[in-house]
C-alpha positions in Angstrom: 0.0 0.0 0.0 1.4 3.4 -1.0 -1.5 5.5 0.4 0.7 7.5 2.9 2.9 8.5 0.0 -0.1 9.5 -2.1 -1.5 11.6 0.7 1.8 13.5 1.0 2.0 13.9 -2.8 -1.3 15.7 -2.8 -0.4 17.7 0.3 3.0 18.8 -1.0 1.6 21.5 -3.4 -0.5 22.9 -0.5 2.5 23.1 1.8 4.6 24.7 -1.0 2.0 27.4 -1.6 1.8 28.1 2.1 5.6 28.3 2.3 5.7 30.7 -0.7 3.0 32.8 0.8 4.9 33.1 4.0 8.0 34.1 2.1 6.0 36.8 0.3 4.7 38.1 3.6 8.3 38.3 4.9 9.5 40.1 1.8 6.6 42.6 1.9 7.1 43.4 5.6 7.8 47.2 5.7 11.1 48.4 7.1 11.0 49.9 10.6 10.2 53.6 10.6 13.2 55.8 11.0 12.9 59.4 12.3 15.5 60.6 9.8 15.8 59.3 6.2 19.6 59.4 6.2 20.0 59.0 2.4 17.4 61.7 1.6 18.7 64.2 4.2 22.2 64.0 2.9 21.1 64.1 -0.7 19.1 67.3 0.1 22.2 68.9 1.7 24.5 67.9 -1.2 22.2 69.2 -3.9 21.4 72.5 -2.3 25.1 73.1 -1.7 26.2 72.0 -5.2 28.0 74.3 -7.6 25.0 73.9 -9.9 23.0 76.2 -7.7 25.8 78.8 -7.6 25.2 79.9 -4.0 21.4 80.4 -4.2 21.5 84.2 -3.9 18.0 85.7 -4.0 16.7 86.5 -7.5 19.3 84.3 -9.3 18.8 81.2 -11.4 20.5 79.0 -8.7 18.0 80.4 -6.1 15.1 79.5 -8.4 16.5 76.0 -8.8 16.5 75.7 -5.1 12.9 76.8 -5.0 11.8 74.2 -7.5 13.6 71.5 -5.6 12.1 72.4 -2.2 8.6 72.8 -3.8 8.9 69.3 -5.4 9.9 67.8 -2.0 6.9 69.5 -0.3 4.7 68.1 -3.0 6.2 64.6 -2.6 5.5 64.7 1.1 1.9 65.7 0.5 2.2 68.9 2.6 -0.8 71.2 2.7 -0.7 74.7 1.1 -2.1 78.1 2.2 -4.0 79.0 -1.0 -3.1 77.3 -4.2 0.7 77.4 -4.1 3.6 76.9 -1.7 5.1 80.0 -3.2 4.6 83.4 -1.4 6.2 86.3 -3.2 7.5 89.5 -1.8 9.8 92.5 -2.6 12.6 93.4 -0.4 15.2 96.2 -0.1 18.4 95.0 1.5 19.7 97.2 4.3 23.1 95.6 3.9 23.8 95.8 0.2 21.1 98.4 -0.7 20.0 96.0 -3.5 16.3 95.8 -4.5 14.9 92.3 -4.8 11.6 91.8 -6.6 9.6 88.6 -6.3 11.7 86.9 -3.7 10.0 83.6 -2.6 9.1 82.1 0.7 8.0 78.5 0.4 5.3 77.8 3.0 3.6 74.4 3.8 1.9 72.9 6.8 0.7 69.7 8.5 -2.6 70.0 10.3 -2.7 69.2 14.0 -5.1 66.5 15.3 -6.1 68.3 18.5 -5.5 72.0 18.0 -5.6 72.6 14.2 -5.8 76.4 14.7 -2.7 76.6 16.9 0.7 76.7 15.3 4.4 76.0 15.7 6.3 77.7 12.8 9.5 75.9 11.7 11.9 78.0 9.7 15.1 77.7 7.7 16.5 80.0 5.0 17.5 78.5 1.7 19.2 81.5 0.2 23.0 82.2 0.5 25.5 84.7 -1.0 25.8 83.6 -4.6 29.0 84.2 -6.6 31.6 86.8 -5.6 34.6 87.5 -7.6 34.1 84.4 -9.7 34.0 82.2 -6.6 30.9 80.2 -5.6 29.8 80.6 -2.0 28.0 77.3 -1.7 26.4 77.8 1.7 26.4 74.2 2.7 26.2 74.8 6.5 24.6 78.3 5.9 22.0 77.2 5.3 21.5 74.2 3.0 21.8 72.3 6.3 18.9 74.0 8.0 16.7 73.6 4.8 17.5 69.9 4.8 16.5 69.7 8.4 13.3 71.5 7.8 12.3 69.0 5.0 13.3 66.1 7.3 11.0 67.5 10.0 8.2 67.9 7.5 8.6 64.3 6.5 8.5 63.1 10.1 5.3 65.0 10.9 3.5 63.6 7.8 4.2 60.2 9.4 3.6 61.1 13.0 0.6 63.3 13.3 1.2 66.3 15.6 -1.3 67.6 18.1 -0.9 71.2 16.9 -0.5 72.4 13.3 3.0 72.9 12.2 4.0 75.4 9.5 7.2 74.8 7.6 8.8 77.8 5.9 11.8 77.8 3.6 12.7 81.5 3.8 14.3 83.6 1.1 16.5 86.8 1.5 17.9 86.0 5.0 21.3 87.0 3.8 19.8 90.4 2.7 18.6 91.4 6.2 16.2 88.6 7.2 13.9 89.7 4.4 11.7 86.5 4.2 11.1 86.3 7.9 10.3 90.0 8.2 7.8 89.8 5.4 6.1 86.7 6.9 5.6 88.2 10.4 4.2 91.4 8.7 2.0 89.4 6.3 1.3 86.1 8.1 -0.7 83.3 6.5 -2.5 82.8 9.9 -3.2 85.3 12.7 0.0 86.0 14.7 -1.9 85.3 17.9 -2.3 81.7 16.8 1.4 81.2 16.4 2.7 79.9 19.7 6.4 79.7 18.9 9.1 79.6 16.2 11.8 76.9 15.9 14.6 78.1 13.5 17.4 76.1 12.0 20.5 77.9 10.7 23.9 76.2 10.4 23.5 72.8 11.9 26.0 70.6 10.0 29.5 71.9 10.6 30.7 71.0 14.1 33.4 68.5 15.1 33.0 68.9 18.9 29.5 67.3 18.9 28.0 70.6 20.1 24.7 72.3 19.0 23.4 75.5 20.6 19.8 76.1 21.5 19.4 79.9 21.6 16.6 81.9 23.0 16.0 80.6 26.5 17.5 83.7 28.1 14.4 85.5 26.8 12.0 82.6 27.3 13.4 80.8 30.3 10.4 78.4 30.5 11.7 76.7 27.3 15.0 75.7 28.9 13.9 72.8 31.1 11.7 71.5 28.3 14.6 71.4 25.8 17.0 70.1 28.4 14.7 67.2 29.3 14.0 66.5 25.6 17.8 66.4 24.8 19.0 64.7 27.9 19.7 61.4 26.0 20.5 63.0 22.7 23.5 61.7 20.7 24.9 65.3 20.7 25.5 67.9 23.4 22.8 70.6 23.3 24.1 73.7 25.0 22.4 77.0 25.9 23.6 80.5 25.3 24.5 83.2 22.7 21.3 85.1 23.5 22.4 87.9 25.8 25.3 90.4 26.3 26.9 87.9 28.7 28.2 86.1 25.7 30.9 87.1 23.1 28.1 87.3 20.6 24.3 87.7 21.0 22.5 85.8 18.3 19.0 87.0 19.3 18.5 88.9 16.1 21.1 87.2 13.9 18.8 84.9 11.9 15.2 84.4 11.0 14.0 83.9 14.5 14.7 87.6 15.2 11.5 89.0 13.5 9.4 86.5 15.5 11.0 87.6 18.7 10.4 91.2 17.8 6.7 90.4 17.6 6.8 88.8 21.0 6.6 85.2 19.7 8.8 82.8 21.7 11.6 81.1 19.7 14.4 78.6 19.9 17.1 78.8 17.4 19.4 75.8 16.7 22.8 76.4 15.3 26.6 75.8 15.7 29.3 78.2 16.6 31.0 80.1 13.9 33.7 78.3 12.0 36.4 79.1 9.4 34.0 78.3 6.5 31.3 80.7 7.6 30.5 83.1 4.7 33.4 81.7 2.8 33.7 79.8 -0.5 34.9 76.8 1.5 31.4 76.3 3.0 30.9 73.2 0.9 29.3 69.8 1.4 32.7 68.2 1.7 33.5 70.4 4.7 30.4 69.5 6.7 30.2 66.8 9.3 27.5 64.4 8.0 27.5 62.2 11.1 26.9 65.3 13.4 24.4 66.7 10.9 22.2 63.6 11.0 22.3 63.5 14.8 21.5 67.2 15.0 18.5 66.8 12.7 17.2 63.8 14.7 17.7 65.8 18.0 15.8 68.8 16.7 12.9 66.7 15.5 12.8 65.1 18.9 12.6 68.6 20.5 9.8 69.5 18.1 7.8 66.4 19.1 8.1 67.3 22.8 7.3 71.0 22.3 4.2 69.9 20.3 2.9 67.8 23.2 3.8 70.5 25.8 2.4 73.4 23.8 -0.3 74.1 26.5 2.6 74.8 28.9 4.3 77.1 26.4 1.1 79.0 25.9 0.5 79.4 29.7 4.1 80.4 30.4 4.1 82.9 27.5 1.0 84.5 28.9 2.5 84.8 32.3 5.6 86.7 31.2 6.6 89.6 29.2 9.5 88.9 26.8 12.5 91.1 26.9 12.0 93.6 24.0 14.2 92.9 21.0 17.0 95.4 20.5 
């Protein structure tokens, strides 16, 4: 009698199909979610800092190429628009160079909050730089392709992890021409200013070899310091506080796009590294950044954003209880 063999013979295709199905399930299992898409973040930094964009000075072809790149990334992430475009145009007269800039472009997108959709954190980073000077390209890798890449990484994260409050992401233009984009935004906001609880600004977050990133602004808004300290206690980099009063060699309170928010009484925290030899020099290239530090800085900042989002009631309450020191 060969009946046992016959039974197995008929059972074999069933077992084989079950095995192949299990293999397909294993193959289709999604990869674990990572806060930072390492490959994408570095690709963003490298492209924005490339010679092809010729330093991204406002109103230049390289600046327009940067706009198109950021706009495409916003679209790919499915970010919401205010109106029918991410592009918000403005004119600006530079107090530094006395140049006139027509149709400079802020790129503005947002993710809607699940609990408080009409309450906002504004995340900013300027994408413009100095352009070409005396036939040399000022690539602006750290200043501020790095912050722009960080902004896009944060936007990606909050499309995957829904925030409680709405978060506006602004890639700002004309920062190098006197904070033009930020000044225009706070004077012409896309939402009422009293619905903006705070600003988180990124400017120069990739070029440090001491593993140090500064969180600036807690001198003016001391209630933010314990929140940020707790959020970064286990961070892979050292988050330090300072450079926001005359007790320091430099006061960065008004030195980047957080300044106009502060001038309107909106609390801010600015993340950036100390000045380095490549600052505002043609050597501020992708090759002279520290990619390992940069990736850790981006992940740390996103972690702070997550925690600030969940503690925004406390930020609102503390803001109402204090009067911020007037901007100089």
